[in-house]
C-alpha positions as CSV (number, residue, x, y, z in Angstrom):
1,X,0.0,0.0,0.0
2,X,1.3,3.4,-0.9
3,X,0.9,6.8,0.6
4,X,-1.7,7.8,-2.0
5,X,-3.9,4.8,-1.0
6,X,-3.6,5.7,2.7
7,X,-4.6,9.4,2.2
8,X,-8.3,8.8,2.9
9,X,-7.7,6.9,6.1
10,X,-5.2,9.5,7.4
11,X,-7.6,12.3,6.6
12,X,-10.7,10.6,8.2
13,X,-8.8,9.7,11.4
14,X,-6.9,13.0,11.7
15,X,-3.7,11.0,11.6
16,X,-0.2,11.9,10.4
17,X,2.1,10.4,7.9
18,X,5.8,10.6,8.3
19,X,8.0,9.3,5.5
20,X,11.4,8.1,6.6
21,X,13.8,5.3,5.7
22,X,13.6,3.7,9.2
23,X,12.4,4.4,12.7
24,X,15.9,5.4,13.7
25,X,16.2,8.0,10.9
26,X,16.4,11.6,12.2
27,X,13.4,12.7,10.2
28,X,11.2,10.1,12.0
29,X,12.6,10.7,15.4
30,X,12.3,14.5,15.2
31,X,8.8,14.3,13.7
32,X,7.7,11.9,16.4
33,X,9.1,14.1,19.2
34,X,7.4,17.2,17.7
35,X,4.0,15.4,17.9
36,X,4.1,15.2,21.7
37,X,6.2,18.3,22.5
38,X,4.4,21.3,24.0
39,X,5.2,24.9,22.9
40,X,4.8,27.2,20.0
41,X,6.2,24.7,17.4
42,X,4.1,21.7,18.6
43,X,1.3,20.0,16.6
44,X,-0.9,20.2,19.7
45,X,-1.4,16.5,20.1
46,X,-0.1,16.2,23.7
47,X,-2.3,14.2,26.0
């Protein structure tokens, strides 16, 4: 399944898509941290 096929599911659930080569890749790590960080640059998803 590609990202285009996942678009509807992501939009309907309010989810996020992060494209990275692995879970250890800096793009994934930084994006994941930003989801839960508070502050001005946050995505506002802290629980």
